[in-house]
C-alpha positions as CSV (number, residue, x, y, z in Angstrom):
1,X,0.0,0.0,0.0
2,X,2.9,2.4,0.7
3,X,4.0,2.1,-3.0
4,X,0.5,3.3,-4.1
5,X,0.6,6.2,-1.7
6,X,4.0,7.2,-2.9
7,X,2.9,7.1,-6.5
8,X,-0.3,9.1,-5.7
9,X,1.8,11.7,-3.8
10,X,4.3,11.9,-6.7
11,X,1.5,12.3,-9.2
12,X,-0.2,15.0,-7.1
13,X,3.0,16.8,-6.6
14,X,3.7,16.6,-10.4
15,X,0.3,18.0,-11.2
16,X,0.8,20.8,-8.8
17,X,4.2,21.7,-10.5
18,X,2.5,21.6,-13.9
19,X,-0.3,23.9,-12.8
20,X,2.2,26.4,-11.2
21,X,4.5,26.4,-14.3
22,X,1.6,26.5,-16.7
23,X,0.1,29.5,-14.9
24,X,3.5,31.2,-14.9
25,X,4.0,30.6,-18.6
26,X,0.4,31.8,-19.4
27,X,1.0,35.0,-17.5
28,X,4.3,35.6,-19.2
29,X,2.7,35.0,-22.6
30,X,-0.2,37.4,-21.8
31,X,2.3,40.1,-20.7
32,X,4.2,39.6,-24.0
33,X,1.0,39.9,-26.0
34,X,0.0,43.1,-24.2
35,X,3.4,44.5,-24.8
36,X,3.1,43.7,-28.5
37,X,-0.3,45.4,-28.7
38,X,1.0,48.5,-26.9
39,X,4.0,48.7,-29.2
40,X,1.8,48.4,-32.3
41,X,-0.6,51.0,-31.0
42,X,2.3,53.3,-30.1
43,X,3.7,52.8,-33.6
44,X,0.4,53.9,-35.1
45,X,0.4,57.0,-32.8
46,X,3.9,57.9,-33.9
47,X,3.0,57.5,-37.5
48,X,0.0,59.8,-37.0
49,X,2.2,62.3,-35.2
50,X,4.7,62.3,-38.0
51,X,1.9,62.9,-40.6
52,X,0.7,65.9,-38.5
53,X,4.2,67.4,-38.2
54,X,4.6,67.0,-42.0
55,X,1.2,68.7,-42.6
56,X,2.2,71.5,-40.3
57,X,5.6,71.9,-42.0
58,X,4.0,72.1,-45.4
59,X,1.6,74.8,-44.3
60,X,4.5,76.8,-42.8
61,X,6.5,76.5,-46.0
62,X,3.5,77.6,-48.1
63,X,2.9,80.5,-45.8
64,X,6.5,81.7,-46.0
65,X,6.5,81.4,-49.8
66,X,3.4,83.6,-49.8
67,X,4.9,85.9,-47.2
68,X,1.9,85.2,-45.0
69,X,3.3,85.6,-41.5
70,X,0.1,85.4,-39.5
71,X,-0.3,81.6,-40.1
72,X,0.0,80.8,-36.4
73,X,-3.3,82.7,-35.8
74,X,-5.3,80.5,-38.2
75,X,-7.8,78.1,-36.8
76,X,-6.7,75.1,-38.9
77,X,-3.1,75.5,-37.7
78,X,-4.2,75.8,-34.1
79,X,-6.3,72.7,-34.5
80,X,-3.4,70.8,-36.0
81,X,-1.2,71.9,-33.1
82,X,-3.8,70.8,-30.6
83,X,-4.0,67.4,-32.3
84,X,-0.2,67.1,-32.0
85,X,-0.4,67.8,-28.2
86,X,-3.2,65.3,-27.7
87,X,-1.3,62.6,-29.6
88,X,1.9,63.4,-27.6
89,X,-0.1,62.7,-24.4
90,X,-1.4,59.5,-25.9
91,X,2.1,58.5,-26.9
92,X,3.3,59.1,-23.3
93,X,0.4,56.9,-22.0
94,X,1.6,54.0,-24.2
95,X,5.2,54.5,-23.0
96,X,4.1,54.3,-19.4
97,X,2.0,51.2,-20.0
98,X,5.0,49.5,-21.7
99,X,7.2,50.5,-18.8
100,X,4.7,49.0,-16.4
101,X,4.5,45.8,-18.4
102,X,8.3,45.6,-18.5
103,X,8.4,46.0,-14.7
104,X,5.8,43.3,-14.3
105,X,7.8,41.0,-16.5
106,X,10.9,41.5,-14.5
107,X,9.1,40.8,-11.2
């Protein structure tokens, strides 16, 4: 009977190790997936930010060529600059989330 108890204890202990390791692997995988998602979203935000900077630069060049120096007071330029600020805040949010996930992964 002792042999069966030992086998049962070994199997129970093995299952416990499998659960613990499986859970750990699952959490690491989910963290990696979250990091990939945030990196992808941050990349989209950076692309959008680059497009807005390009648009703003083109407007400034056109204004200088026309010698129109009151371009900063125009509503569309102000709106573009506000979009840039909003997107910068969003980009910072993604950076913080990625840092948090990295810290989680280390711990």
